[in-house]
C-alpha positions in Angstrom: 119.1 110.6 90.9 122.7 110.3 92.0 122.9 112.4 95.1 120.7 112.4 98.2 120.6 114.8 101.1 119.0 113.8 104.4 118.1 116.3 107.1 117.7 114.6 110.4 119.7 111.8 112.0 117.3 110.8 114.7 116.3 107.2 115.2 114.6 106.9 111.8 117.1 109.0 110.0 119.9 106.8 111.2 118.0 103.7 110.2 117.1 105.0 106.8 120.4 106.4 105.8 122.1 103.1 106.2 119.9 101.7 103.5 120.0 104.7 101.2 123.8 105.0 101.3 123.9 101.8 99.4 122.3 103.5 96.4 123.2 107.2 96.5 126.0 109.5 97.2 124.6 110.7 100.5 125.2 113.9 102.4 123.6 114.1 105.8 123.0 117.1 108.0 121.7 117.4 111.6 122.7 120.1 114.1 122.5 117.6 117.0 125.9 117.1 118.7 126.0 113.4 118.2 124.9 113.4 114.6 128.4 114.0 113.1 129.9 111.2 115.2 127.2 108.8 114.0 127.9 109.7 110.3 131.6 109.3 110.8 131.3 105.9 112.5 129.0 104.7 109.7 130.9 106.1 106.7 128.2 108.7 105.9 129.3 112.0 104.5 128.3 114.8 106.9 127.9 118.2 105.4 126.2 121.6 105.9 122.5 122.2 105.5 123.2 123.9 102.2 125.2 120.9 100.9 122.4 118.4 101.8 119.8 120.7 100.3 121.5 120.8 96.9 121.2 117.1 96.3 119.0 115.5 93.6 116.7 114.0 96.3 116.2 115.7 99.6 114.6 113.8 102.5 113.3 115.6 105.5 113.6 113.2 108.4 112.8 115.7 111.1 110.0 115.7 113.8 106.8 117.2 112.4 107.0 120.2 114.8 110.4 121.0 113.1 109.2 120.5 109.6 108.3 124.1 108.7 111.7 125.3 110.0 113.5 122.7 107.9 111.5 123.5 104.8 112.2 127.2 105.0 115.9 126.5 105.7 116.4 124.3 102.6 114.2 126.5 100.3 117.0 128.9 99.1 119.3 126.0 98.3 117.2 123.6 96.3 118.1 123.1 92.7 115.6 123.0 89.9 114.1 119.6 89.3 115.1 118.3 92.8 112.7 115.8 94.5 111.8 116.7 98.1 110.3 114.0 100.3 109.2 113.9 103.9 108.8 110.8 106.0 106.3 112.0 108.6 103.6 109.7 110.1 100.9 112.1 108.9 100.5 113.5 105.4 97.8 116.1 105.1 99.6 118.9 106.9 103.1 118.2 105.6 101.7 118.1 102.0 100.1 121.4 102.5 103.2 122.9 104.0 105.5 121.7 101.3 103.2 122.9 98.5 102.9 126.3 100.1 106.6 126.9 101.0 108.6 125.2 98.2 109.1 126.8 94.7 107.3 125.4 91.7 110.6 124.3 90.2 111.0 121.3 92.6 109.0 118.1 92.8 107.2 117.0 95.9 106.6 113.4 96.9 105.3 112.8 100.4 106.0 109.4 101.9 105.4 107.4 105.0 107.5 104.2 105.6 105.1 101.9 107.4 107.9 100.5 109.5 110.8 101.7 111.6 114.0 100.6 113.3 112.3 97.9 115.3 110.0 96.4 112.6 112.7 96.7 110.0 115.6 95.5 112.1 115.8 92.2 110.1 115.5 93.8 106.7 113.0 96.0 104.9 112.4 94.0 101.8 108.6 93.4 101.5 107.7 96.0 104.0 105.2 98.8 103.1 105.6 102.4 102.3 102.8 104.9 101.6 103.5 107.3 98.7 101.6 110.5 98.0 102.4 112.3 94.7 102.0 116.0 95.4 103.7 117.9 92.6 105.9 117.4 89.6 107.3 114.3 87.8 109.4 112.8 90.6 106.9 110.2 91.5 107.9 107.7 88.8 111.5 107.8 89.8 110.8 107.5 93.5 108.3 104.6 93.0 110.8 102.7 90.8 113.6 103.1 93.2 111.5 102.0 96.2 110.3 98.9 94.5 113.3 97.9 92.4 116.2 98.9 94.7 114.7 98.7 98.2 112.2 95.9 97.6 109.4 97.8 99.3 105.7 97.4 98.7 104.5 100.8 97.5 101.0 101.9 98.4 99.9 104.9 96.2 97.5 107.1 98.1 96.4 110.7 98.8 97.3 112.6 102.0 93.7 112.5 103.2 93.2 108.7 102.5 96.5 108.1 104.2 95.7 110.0 107.4 92.2 108.5 107.6 93.5 105.0 107.7 96.7 105.7 109.8 94.5 107.3 112.5 93.3 103.8 113.2 96.4 101.7 112.2 98.9 103.7 114.2 96.7 105.6 116.5 95.0 102.6 118.1 98.2 100.6 118.2 100.1 103.2 120.1 97.3 104.0 122.5 96.8 100.4 123.4 100.6 100.0 123.8 100.8 103.0 126.1 98.2 101.6 128.4 99.6 98.0 128.5 103.1 99.2 129.1 101.9 101.3 132.0 100.3 98.1 133.5 103.5 96.1 133.5 104.7 93.7 134.7 102.4 91.5 132.6 102.5 87.6 132.4 105.3 86.1 130.4 105.0 82.4 131.2 101.3 81.2 131.0 100.4 83.1 127.8 98.3 82.4 124.7 99.3 82.9 121.1 97.1 85.9 120.8 98.6 87.5 123.9 102.1 86.8 122.6 101.3 88.5 119.2 99.9 91.5 121.0 103.1 91.8 123.1 105.1 91.5 119.9 103.2 94.4 118.5 103.8 96.4 121.6 107.5 95.8 121.4 107.6 97.3 117.9 106.4 100.6 119.2 107.6 100.5 122.9 110.6 102.7 122.3 109.0 105.1 119.8 109.4 108.7 120.9 106.7 110.8 122.5 107.2 113.2 119.5 106.0 110.4 117.2 103.1 109.5 119.4 101.9 113.1 119.6 102.3 113.5 115.8 100.0 110.5 115.3 97.4 111.8 117.8 97.7 115.6 117.5 98.7 116.3 113.9 96.4 113.8 112.1 93.1 115.5 111.4 91.2 112.2 111.7 92.7 111.0 115.0 90.5 113.0 117.5 87.3 111.6 116.2 88.6 108.0 116.2 90.1 108.4 119.6 86.8 109.7 121.1 85.0 106.7 119.5 87.5 104.3 120.9 87.2 105.6 124.5 83.5 105.7 124.2 83.3 102.1 123.2 85.8 101.2 126.0 83.6 103.0 128.5 80.5 101.2 127.3 82.3 97.9 127.8 83.5 98.9 131.3 79.9 99.8 132.2 78.6 96.5 130.8 81.1 94.5 132.8 80.5 96.3 136.0 76.8 95.7 135.6 77.6 91.9 135.4 79.7 92.2 138.6 76.6 93.3 140.4 
């Protein structure tokens, strides 16, 4: 694994490529006007979609609603034995898409870094990444690289197991953050440790895109059921408290 192509230089793509460029000959591609300037300023080779897709490892760092388009675009250019990875926050649907669209000659490893630019701003060593082996032999190489080179804590899982847990882990965090941000300004002086920790958690997701939030809530097959349960319990609590007021 000497060459790496990354499609997508959004917030996470920019964050990831700075770490990956230390270990691979990277070629990045993104049609966005500012992407080439970012690559140039950070010493990242910027090429065509075809050039990025011909690497040993190809990472799809695109929004989930653009994933099918990206997969179909790289499909004719992938070389035999390449490892294709995604970094979406959900795994069931991307895994199904990659298996359906990509040729049998390529390996598929679905991943979800359980961190981002905010939570990883002081370094990524020791942070977690979920890894779902889907097809082929690429998993051993990817796992070794993630652990030995990046120092990440690798959690091996299946797409369904991943989405079931992330529906709560990310879904609840982002929903609560959205509500509390909408209630600002909140106290900053007379606070408790638990309140400070809660606000620290909110800061980690405050600037996440609406695309990410919708992917977590809309594209995870387990999110709707959990969301309904959460709001039902919140309504039960509101009813209880209002009864105490009377």
